[in-house]
N, C-alpha and C positions, 0 to 999 in steps of 0.2 A: 047406450052410451058406449062410444068406445075405449075399449080397456088400454089404459096405458101401459106398454111394456116395460118393466123396469129390468135394467141391466143389472145382470148378476156380477155380485163382487167376487174378484178371485177368491181361490181358497187362501186360507191363511200359510200354508204351507208352502205354496207358489209362492207368495210374497216374500213370506222370508229367506228363501231359496234367494229370489231375484237381488234383495236387498242384501243379503250375505256377499252376493258376488261382487256388486258393485262395492261394498266395501271392501273385501279380501282385495281385490283389483287395485283400489285408491291405495289403502294404507299399506297392504300386505298381510297374510295371513296372522302371523305372529303378532301383530300389533292391535289385533280386531277381538275384543273379547264378546263373547254371551250379550254381557253387559249392553256393551255398545250396539251391539244390534238390537237388542230390544228396543232401548231406547230410539234407534233409528226409525223402528217400526211404529212406536206408538205402543207396544202393547207389553205386557208385565214378563219377568225372567220366567214366572210358571207358564205361562202361556208358549213362550218360546220351548221350554223344556217338555211340554207335553208333545209337541210335533219334533224335537229333536232334543232327545235327553243329553246328548253331550256334542262337543263342537265337531269332535271326529266326523259323527253323524252327518252333520253339514258339509263337511270336507268331504265325506264320501259320496252324498248326496249330488254335489256337482260335480266331483270327477265322474262318476256314473253318467251322467248327460254327456259330459266331454266326450267321455270314451265311444258313446253311442253315436254321437256326431263325426267322431273320426273315425269310426270304421265305415259310415256310410260314405264317407268324403274319399278315404283312399282306395274306393272302388274305382273312381274317375282316375286313376292312374293306367289302366287299362287302355283309354281312350286316348293316350297322349302318343301325339306321331309325329311332333315337329317342335321347334324351341317356342312357338306362341303358344302352343298346349301346355307345354311345360313350363312356361311363367306363369300362365292363368292358373294351372293346378298347384305351384309353388306359392302364388299368392292367396290361394282360398286354404289352403292349410295354414298360412300365417295369420289368415284374420281369424280362424278359428283358434290359434293359440293365444293370438292376443283377447280374444272375447273370453277366455279362462285364462289369462298371465299371470294371476297371482301362482297357479301351478308352477309355471317355468322360474316366476321370480324367485319363488322360495323352496325349490324344486327339491335340494339338498337337505334342507331343514324338515320338510314334509315327509319326506322318505326315511329320516331317521326315526320319525314319531309315530308313524302310521303303518305299522307292517302290512295292511291290505293295499294301500298305496305302493308300496316297497314292491311287492309282489306285480301289481297289475301293469306297474310302468314299466315292468321288463317285457309285458305282452306289447303295449306301446310301443316301445324302441323296434321290437321284433316285427310289428306289422308296420312301422313306418317303412323299415328295411326292407322288406317283401316288397311294397307299393314302389319305393322308389328303384327297386330292381326292373321290376313290372314296366316303369316308365321308360327306364334304359332299354329295355328290349323292344318297348314300341318305337324309340326313336331309333334305335338300331334298323328297324323293319322299314321305318320311314326313311332312311339312308340319309338319318340326321348328325347320327352319331357312330363312330367307328371305334371298338371299345374291344380289346382283345379278353375272352372269357374268364380269365383269372384275374382280370383289373375290375370286374365288377362290382365285385362283393366289396373289395376296400374302398372304392369309389361311393358306393352306396351308402357305406359305414361314413364316410367322411361328411356326405352329403347331410345324413340324420345325424350328425353330431353339431353341426353349425343351425338345421333347423330346431334342434333341442334346446340348444344355450345362446341363440342367437340376440334374446330379450333380454337373458344375464347379460352380455355383453353389451347390450345397449344400456343397460342399468350403471353400469360402471364406468360406462364414457361421462354419463350426466344423469347422476341420481335423481337430482331435484325436477330434471323434465321428460326423461326419457318414457316413462309408462303413462305420462298423462296422453287423454285422447287427440290433443290436438298434434302430438305426436308420432301419432300411429301411421299415417300414409308415409311418412319417410322413413318411419323404420322399418315397415313391412317391404317396403322397394328395395332398400338396402340390403335386407335378409335376403329375397327372393333373387337378388342380382346375384351377392356372393354366394350363396348355395348352386346357381346355375355356372357361377365362374368356375367352378370346380370340374366341370366339362368342356372347357373350352380346349383343352389339347386332342380330346377328342371329335369335336363338332366338324360339320363338315363347313367348308369354308362360306358358302352362303349364309348356314347356318349361324355361324361366328358374327358375320356381319348383322344380320338381323337379330341377335343378341344385344349387340352392342347398339342398334339403334333401339329396341325397346328401352334399355336403360336410359339411355338420352333422353329420351320421350318422355320417361316419368320423371327423369330428374329436372328438365325444363319445365315440365308442369307441375313440381312439386311447389 
């Protein structure tokens, strides 16, 4: 008699993180209690505490996942050689930020309460800045931009600031709808186009036209 293969259930710790991320993203971390998380999962608070004894441990675990994914993604900055590459790279960055958008929506509040995040997010900013500078170097090698060495760091910093706080800006613009899943496409497109617009004064003429075409195509497709 053939043996029926049973699908192995996901581990409780993984399920807890998945549901917690969904709730944090939907309602904002300050508005989600461990009681709500356990109720959403259909488990007892004691079971939740067994895996994650404090809410900060949930936050830290999710941040660790984000940081690992970000570190891997930032390596792609070295492969950027033209505006289209940069557009794709920034979209991928914004997609990852969107996946963990609670971190950015509640960033200042989280940093004020969580010393570990305060320290690690400084490394996140540093790594983003280095990646953007690598992207600018690649665009320079591809003759897509012409930028003086003294301008590289301030331009990279300005791009990282927009990357980091773009979802906060979207939220202020439209608090009821900005961070809902159906708004993601438009929000990410606007973010990527505004980050790249900071390069407009330095772009070669054909690359500037290509950037405008990319933005128009995405706008029309939205």
